[in-house]
N, C-alpha and C positions, 0 to 999 in steps of 0.2 A: 335292447340295441333301439336305437331310433333313428330310421331311415332318413328323417326330414334334417338328420343333424349330419349327413353325408353327401356331397357333392352332387351328383347327377341326379340324387330322389329329393334334393330340397327343390329344383328347378319345377319339381311338380305341383308345388304350392302356390306356384307363382300364377298368377290369372294371364297373364300374356302365354304362359306355358300351355294352359289348359285351352286358351282359344287358339293357339298354334294348332294343336291337335286335334280339335274339333273341327277346324279347317281341313286337316288332312281327311279325319274320317267322312267329314261331308263330302269331300271331292271324290273320295272311293267308293260311298254309296251313290253319287250321282252318274260315276263310270258302271258303276253294277246295273243300276237299274236302266240305263242307257243300251248295254250290251243286252239285258236281258229282253227289253222291248224289242231291239232291231237287230239283234244279233242274231247266230245260228240257234235254232231251238232244239239242238242236241246238247242235252244235260251236261254229258262230260266236257263239253268243247265253249260252254257258254260261262262268262264270268258270274253270273247271277247266281247261278247253282252251287258252282264251283266254290266262289268264294264264301257264299251265304251257309250251305248246307254242310261243307266240309272243314273249311279254314276258320271261318267267324265261330261254329261251336265249339271247333277244337282248343282253337287258340283263349276263348272264353274261360272255359271248363281249367285249362292250364293256369292262366292269369289269375282266376279266382283262388286256386289253390296254393299258387305259389306266393303272392302277395295279397290281394284282396279285389275289389270291386273295381278294378281297373277301368274296365269299358265303361261301364257307366258315369265314369270319372270324364272319358272323353266322348261321351255320346254326342253325336251332333245335331239330336232333335232338340237338346237343351240349348243349344247356340241360338237353332233356328227360333226358337221359343222366346229366348231373351231378346233377339232382335225384334219380334213381334210384340214383344211388351212395350218396347218403346213407343209403338203407335196405338197397340189396343191394350191398354193397361187393364187386368183380372179386376171384375169387382165384388166377386159373391166367393162365400167360404163353400167348402165341400160340404155336402150332407151330412149332418152327424150320423143319422142312420146306417150309410154307407161308410163311415170312417173303420172300416176294417178288412179283412184280406180275402174275405168271401168273393167278390166281383172277378178280382183276379186272378185266384185260384182257380174259378171258374173257365176263366178264359186262357188260363195254361192248361187245363185240360182237355178244352175243346181244341186249342192248337196242337196238340200233340194227338188228337183225333184225327183232325183234317189233315195232317201233315202224312199219316198213313193211308186213310181212306181216298185224299184225291193224289199221292204219290207226288207230293209238292217238291221233292228233292229231283224230278224230273221234269218241272216245267219252268223254263226260263222266264218266260213272258208272266205267268204267274206269279212268279216269285218275285219279279220286279212291281206289279201291283202292290203285291202284301205290303213291300218297304214302303210305297209311297204312301197306301192306307195307312201306315205305323205312322209315318209323318205327319199325316193331317192329323188322325186320333191324339196324337200328343199335343200339336198347336190347338186344335178345338178345345181340348178339356182345360188345358193351361191358359188358354186366352180368355177363358169362361171363371176359371177359379183361381184363387190366390194360391202362394206357394208352391211347391213341388207335389201337387196333387196327382198329378197322373203317373209319377214315379211311386206313390206311396200307396197309392191305392189302384191303380188301373192297371200298369204295364206288368204283363206278364213274365216276360224277360227280366224285369228288374226284381220280381220276386223270386224268380228263379236265382239271381245271383244274390240276393239278401239272404236266403238260405245257405247257400253255398260258400258266400263269406264267413259263416261262422264257425269253418274249419279253416281259415286262412290264418298264418301264422302273426299275422300284423292286425292293428286295430288304431284309430284315430282314438287317442286317450289325453288326459290332462298331464304335465309332468309335474307339478308340485299341487297340491291339494291346498296348501297354506297360501300361494297366491291367490287360487279361487277363494277360498274364504274371505280373503280382504278385500276383492274385486267388488267394484261398485256401479258396475255398468252393465255386467251380463253381455256383452258386445259380440260372444260367441253365439247366440242365438238371437240376439235383436239386432245386429247389425252395428259397426262402427259409423258413427257419423261424423261431420266437423265439428269441431268445437265450437262451442259459442251459438250455435243454430237456436233459432227461438224456439222455445217451449222443449228445447232438449234438458227435459229432467230427468236425473237417473234415479233409479230404485235404491233402496238401502242393499246392503251387503249383505251376504248369508248369515252372516252373525253364527258360525259353528263355533261350538266348544273344540277348543285344542285338542287335537289327537282323533277327532271324529271321521270316521270312513267316507267312502263316496256313497254308500247305499244309506247312512243316516242323514242325507240331507233330505230334507222335506221339501217334496215337490209342491206344496203349496207356497213354499218361498219366490217361485219362478215366475215374474210378473207374466202376465197374462198379454198377448199382443194387442197393441194399440193404448193400454193402460199407462199414461203419464209419460209416454214414449212415444213419438210422431210413428204413423202406421210405418211398417216397414219397405213400402213400395215408395215411400218418399224418396225424390231425389235427394235429399239431405244425406242421403246413406253413401259413404264412402268405401265400406267395405261388408257386402250381405252377410249375415247372419244363417244360421241352418234354416234352410226352408222345410226340413221333413220334423222339426220341433223336438231334435235331441240336444239336449242342455247338457254338455260337455261334463260336468262335474258328477253327473247323474248317468252318464251315458256309459252301458255296458257291452262291450261286443259291437259287431258289425250288422247287425239287424238294423234295417232301414236306412241304412248310413250309404248313399251314393259316391262317398269318396270324393267329393267335390273341393276339398279343402277349403270351403266358404267360412269355415271356424277357423281355420288357422289363421286364414287372411284377415279375420275381424277383429282375433285377440288382440291386444293393445301391448300383451304382456309376454307375446310367443312363448304360451305356455301349454301349446297344443303340439304332439308329435304323434308320427305314427309308430307305436312301438312296438315290439315284439311281446307275444303273448301265447300260453298254451292254447293251441289250436282246439276249437270244440267246447271249451271252458264254459263258456258264457252260457252254452244249452245247459249245464246242469245247477247253473248260480238260481237261488230261490228269490232273492229279493226284487224288491222293485226296480224298475228302471225307466229313464225318460222316454217317453213318446210312446213306450208299449205297456209299461206296467208289470205284474208279473207274469211270466210266462205261461205257468199253470192255470192261470185265470183266462188266457186267452185261446177259445177253442180254434176259431179262427187260423192261427198260427201254428198251432199243432196239426189241424188238418192240411195246412200247407207243407210242412214237415213229411208228414203221410205221403201226400202226394207227390213231394219231390222225390221220396225215395221208391215207393211203388210204381209211379212216372218213371223212374231211370231203368227198374227191371222192366217193365213192359215195352219201355220204348227199345229198348236193347233186344227182346225176345221177337218184338213184331216183325224185326227185318232178318229173320231167318227163315229156312225153308219150312222148318217146324210148325212155325206160324201161319205161314200160308196156306200148308197141308189141313191144319186143324180147322183154317176156316171154310175148306173145300167141304171137309167131312161134316163141318156143320153145316154147310148148303145141303149135302145130300141127305142129311138125317132130317132135313123137313124146313130149316130156316128158308126165308125167301129169297134174301140176297146174302151177298158177300159184306155189304154194309152192316147189315142185320148180326151176320155174325162176328165183324169185327166189334160192333157197338157193345156185343153180348160179352167180347174181351175184355173189352175197357170196364165193363161194369162189375166183372167180376173180379178183375183185378184191383183196380181201383176204388173200387165200394165193398164187395162182398168178402174178399179174402182179407184186406185191413180190418175191417169188423170184426170178422170171426176171429183172426188169429190176434190180434190186441184184444178183443175180448175175453179170449182164452187165460192171455196171460195175465190181465188185470185179475180175474176170478183167482187164478192161481198164486198172483202177488198177497192178497188179502187172505187166503189161507195157509201161506208158507209160515210154516214155526221158525220164528227168528231168536228166540230166547226170551229174555225179560221184557222185552218190548212187546211182545205177542199178544198180551192180554190187552195192553192198552190199545193197540192196531184195531184188533176186533172190537174194542167197546166202541170205538169210534167208526167201526165199519157200517154201521146202521144210519149215518147221518146222509142226509140228501146229497148226491151229487159227489159221494166221495170216491166213485168207481172212476166217474169222467175226469175228477182231477188227478185220479193216478194215471189214467191213461193218456193224460195231456200231456201228463210229466213225463213220462217216459217215452212219448213218441218224438220227443227231440233227440232222444239218443239213436233213432235210426239215421239221423244226419250223415253222419260220419259216413256210413256204410252206402246211403245214396250218393253220396258225393264221389265214393270210389267207383261206384258203379257207373256212373255218367262218365268220369275219366277212362274208365275202362272203354267204354263204348265209343266215346268221342274221340279218345287218344289213339283208338283202332283205326277210326277213317283218318283222321290227319296223318298219322304216320304212315300208313298203308298208299296216301296219296300225296306226300309231303313235297315232291318234285312237281306234281302237275300244274301248279301256277305258273311255273315257267312256259311250259307249251299253249297253255290256255291265254295267257296274256299276250304271248306272241302272237297268237291267231287273232285276239282283239285286236291288237294294233293293225293287222291287216284289213279287219272289219272296217276299223275306223276311217283309215288313211290310205287304204287300196294298196298299200306297198308294206315289204318286211322291214321296217324300220328297225323292227326289234330283232331280226333276224327269221329264218324259217321255222316252225314249229318243230319242236324237239320231241315230238309225241312220244317217242320211247323213255321219257323220263317218267316214271311213276313214284315210287316210295319201298318201303320195306317190305318184303314178301307178307302177305297176310298169315302163312303159316307160321312164323317165327313171333308173331306179336299174342299169341295165347298166353306165355309165360308173364309178359307184362299185364296183360288183363287179370290173370288171376292173382297177380302182386298187390295190383289197385283194389281189388276186389278185398282179398285178407288184411290190408292196411286198414282199408275203410271200416271193416268187422272189429279191427282192435280198437279203432277209436270209437267206435260204437258202445263196446265194452266198458273205454274207460270213462264215457260221458253217462252210461247206466248207473256203475258204479259209484262215481262221483257225485251224482245224482242224489242217492240214496243215502251217502255219508252226509251229503249236505245238509238234507230232511233229518237228519240225527236219527237214521236208523240203521239196523245191521246191515251187511253187506249180501247177506243171504237174500234179501228182499227184493233184489235188483236179479236173482237166479231165473225166474220165468222169461224175463225179457232178455237176458242173454242167449238164452236157448232160441227164443222167437229170432233175434239176431244172427245166430250161427245158421237159423234152416234157411233164412233169407240169401245169407249168404251162398250156401250150396247150390240153392236154385237160382242164384245169379250166375255163378260158374258154369250150371249146367246149361243157362239161355246162353253165355256168352261161346260155348264149344260146340254150338249149333253150326252148320254152315252159314255163314252170313252173304246175302246180297251186297254186291259191291255197288253201293246206290252211288251214283254221281261220279265214278272214277273213270279217266280216262285209261283206254286200254293202248299198249304198245302196238306201232304200225299204221 
């Protein structure tokens, strides 16, 4: 199924639609910031905290798993960036040493820690300042560096979205490889220019043999930016190509894709669709892919996948009374402060536990008896880096489980407070205009009773676990190995799912939730 062939979804690919949606999200951001700075500093009654920490996060994970990276598609920061670049065009390339996910993964972990340490969910003013800082950071980076440098290498929310979108049911892909094979303009990555522009020399076609598959295309045939074609920042471009360097014939899945539809608008053949696919399959494919390479050779992406899963587990557990009790006990046992205890919990969950559990699974994988292929595997086990490659390959299998945990956690807050947006908005109208233009706040409106949501949470975790089982098994078979090779990793996935259900069963703090009355 191709969503871009359906009326309501086809409009998403139009630049006018994207700009209109970005204007809407920008307006919402302005209102949120204004209320956070000048409104009541009670978290359940301020738009900054309620919208940001309850509704935005909940709707984010729902949209990621239902369709794909929709929130990046309508990100208001990119609207501000595009407008600012008309005045201050970027002149630098992102440093080669930083073209990886390590900085963004570090920022994501730091953000998770700051959220717990400073109780950001309870601070409307601070939340507003964070939003302003995010806008300024995006502008600073993208006014200095070309392309979508902030999205690809810096934005921690973007990295979360990239990983979660790997289990989305839709992805931007070419409709006909034959069309790409005969294409001589590669507009999807270079951008479409006015015909007849001076210096508009086109590269040769891909010259693929008939019947060649997408992953058989040679990456070196993709023209480098600026070679024989005007600079992508040139005003001669009438439709921008992919700023994240994803060449559509070689693109696999949603990693690094912001769903901006630039490639769709640039393609002169209307050969790109938002097509259905098997969720999570891209995590198991061994072939090289445009802009990323082979997943097994990307320890930074593997670490991001691990952080996504273990971070989701930690974020859910940290809001429970059990986590608070453990911190108090740690301080009583000799740790100097609760901040130190929280830092210890983060190190234990995000560093020590993954290294230990994945290390055991890696050793067990190499020693698993799998029939005829065992001798060959053991013969190559002495090769340097094999253990790291095995761990990196199966790290991606954790992503569906991580997505299930995030959905269970954020979905809990969203459903438990789904109606709170009504009274909070009514209260904000009074704060802004001094009169109840939207009526008196209906504070009795809340949402689904929290006690009814546990089955939903368990279902999310179990679905994620089954998805992870599937990715681990598929990855094993795609690498030509017996399915028993994945057994240690499936046991690890099951253990994490059990821990997740236990964590979600703990009494939860109703953070940022408006109370009746």
